[in-house]
C-alpha positions in Angstrom: 50.8 29.6 -34.8 50.7 26.5 -37.0 47.7 24.4 -37.7 48.5 21.6 -35.2 49.0 24.1 -32.4 45.7 25.9 -33.3 43.8 22.5 -33.2 45.4 21.6 -29.9 44.5 24.9 -28.3 40.9 25.0 -29.5 40.3 21.3 -28.7 41.9 21.8 -25.2 39.4 24.6 -24.5 36.6 22.4 -25.8 37.6 19.6 -23.5 38.0 21.9 -20.5 34.5 23.4 -21.2 33.0 19.9 -21.3 34.7 18.9 -18.1 33.5 22.1 -16.3 29.9 21.5 -17.5 30.1 17.8 -16.4 31.5 18.8 -13.0 28.8 21.5 -12.6 26.0 19.0 -13.5 27.5 16.4 -11.1 27.6 19.0 -8.3 24.0 20.0 -9.0 22.8 16.4 -8.9 24.6 15.8 -5.7 23.0 18.8 -4.1 19.6 17.6 -5.3 20.2 14.2 -3.8 21.4 15.8 -0.5 18.4 18.1 -0.4 15.9 15.2 -1.1 17.5 13.0 1.6 17.4 15.9 4.1 13.7 16.5 3.3 13.0 12.8 3.6 14.9 12.5 6.9 13.1 15.5 8.5 9.8 13.6 8.3 11.1 10.0 8.6 13.1 10.7 11.8 9.9 12.1 13.4 8.0 9.0 12.5 10.7 6.4 13.4 13.3 7.2 16.1 17.0 7.1 15.3 17.4 4.4 18.0 14.8 2.2 16.3 16.4 2.9 12.9 19.8 1.8 14.2 18.3 -1.4 15.7 16.6 -2.2 12.4 19.7 -1.4 10.4 17.9 1.1 8.2 19.8 2.7 5.4 18.6 5.8 3.5 19.0 5.4 -0.2 18.5 7.9 -3.1 18.1 7.4 -6.8 18.6 10.3 -9.2 15.3 10.8 -10.9 13.1 13.8 -11.5 12.4 14.3 -8.7 15.0 12.4 -6.7 13.6 9.1 -5.3 14.5 8.5 -1.6 13.6 5.4 0.4 14.7 3.6 3.6 15.8 0.0 3.2 16.5 -2.7 5.7 16.5 -6.5 6.1 14.5 -8.2 8.8 14.7 -12.0 9.3 15.8 -12.5 5.7 13.0 -10.3 4.2 13.9 -7.1 2.3 11.8 -4.1 3.4 11.6 -0.7 1.8 9.8 2.4 3.2 9.0 5.3 0.9 6.7 8.3 0.5 3.3 7.6 -0.9 0.7 10.1 -2.0 2.4 13.1 -0.6 2.1 12.8 3.2 1.4 9.1 3.4 4.1 6.4 3.7 4.2 2.9 2.1 5.9 -0.3 3.0 7.1 -2.9 0.5 8.3 -6.4 1.4 10.5 -8.1 -1.2 9.4 -5.4 -3.8 5.7 -6.1 -3.2 3.3 -3.5 -1.7 2.4 -4.4 1.9 0.7 -1.4 3.5 0.6 2.3 3.6 -0.9 5.1 5.7 -0.5 8.4 7.5 2.7 9.0 9.6 0.9 8.8 12.9 -0.2 5.2 12.3 2.5 4.0 10.0 4.9 2.9 12.7 2.2 0.6 14.2 1.6 -0.9 10.8 5.3 -1.5 10.3 5.6 -3.3 13.7 2.6 -5.5 12.8 4.2 -6.5 9.5 7.4 -7.3 11.4 5.4 -9.4 13.8 3.9 -11.3 10.9 7.4 -12.0 9.5 8.6 -13.1 12.9 5.6 -15.4 13.5 6.0 -16.9 10.0 9.7 -17.6 10.5 8.9 -19.3 13.9 6.4 -21.6 12.1 9.2 -22.7 9.8 11.5 -23.6 12.7 11.9 -27.4 13.2 9.7 -28.9 15.9 11.8 -30.1 18.8 10.7 -33.4 20.4 11.8 -35.5 23.3 12.8 -39.1 22.8 9.6 -40.2 24.4 7.6 -38.0 22.0 9.5 -39.4 19.1 8.7 -43.0 20.2 5.0 -42.1 20.6 5.0 -40.5 17.1 6.7 -43.6 15.6 4.1 -45.8 17.2 1.3 -43.6 15.8 2.8 -43.7 12.3 3.3 -47.5 12.5 -0.4 -48.1 13.4 -1.6 -45.7 10.6 0.7 -47.2 7.9 -0.2 -50.8 9.0 -3.9 -49.9 8.6 -3.2 -48.7 5.0 -1.2 -51.8 4.2 -4.0 -54.0 5.4 -6.8 -52.0 3.7 -8.7 -53.2 0.6 -8.0 -50.0 -1.1 -4.2 -50.6 -0.9 -4.6 -54.2 -2.1 -6.6 -53.0 -5.1 -3.9 -50.3 -5.9 -1.2 -53.0 -5.7 -3.1 -55.3 -8.1 -3.7 -52.4 -10.6 0.0 -51.3 -10.6 1.3 -54.1 -12.8 4.5 -52.2 -13.7 5.7 -52.3 -10.1 5.2 -55.8 -8.7 7.1 -54.9 -5.5 4.6 -52.2 -4.5 3.4 -54.2 -1.6 7.0 -55.0 -0.6 7.9 -51.2 -0.4 5.3 -50.5 2.2 6.2 -53.7 4.1 9.8 -52.5 4.1 8.7 -49.1 5.6 6.8 -51.0 8.4 9.8 -53.2 9.0 12.4 -50.4 9.4 10.0 -48.3 11.4 9.4 -51.3 13.7 13.2 -51.6 14.0 13.5 -47.9 15.0 10.7 -48.4 17.5 12.5 -51.4 19.0 15.7 -49.4 19.3 13.8 -46.8 21.3 11.5 -49.1 23.2 13.9 -50.9 25.5 14.7 -50.8 29.2 17.6 -48.3 28.9 15.5 -45.7 27.1 13.8 -44.2 30.3 17.2 -43.6 31.7 18.4 -41.9 28.5 15.2 -39.8 28.3 15.7 -38.7 31.9 19.3 -37.6 31.1 18.3 -35.8 27.8 15.3 -34.0 29.4 17.3 -33.1 32.5 
């Protein structure tokens, strides 16, 4: 056997040994992850039913650490939520990577539902307020009266005098009143009650 053959043979065995060790390590890590997920699920499934998990779109995720870190992730109304073990038997909830609450398994589900309720209520607050044409007209009239009161006030007159770099300051507010008045006139005409009735019906 010449030198080149000897090198190839020894190096081939070395590479095969490295691959065998890497495969064995990968298999061991996979087994650790599967065992950690199984242990997590045995308690998690008792706390939150599979039907509820499915409805929430919960996914069980694992990160290879020592020990393996397992958590349940899902998204509710645009918020990212994560449930993980906390202090051995306790569970914790994080919303957008910030701690929200944590407690024993027998009360954790109620805490979770309360937090979901808070998210739902907050999202509803952000929804645009729907108004009827009549309500819009009333609101415009209210704004007109309030803005007109500011335009006629001494405080506004003094501010306009002090603001030398913008001589049209008075005009700007006058324009607001003018165009708001035009919008009110468009709504406040004999055909509007008929349109309101159609829209509200």
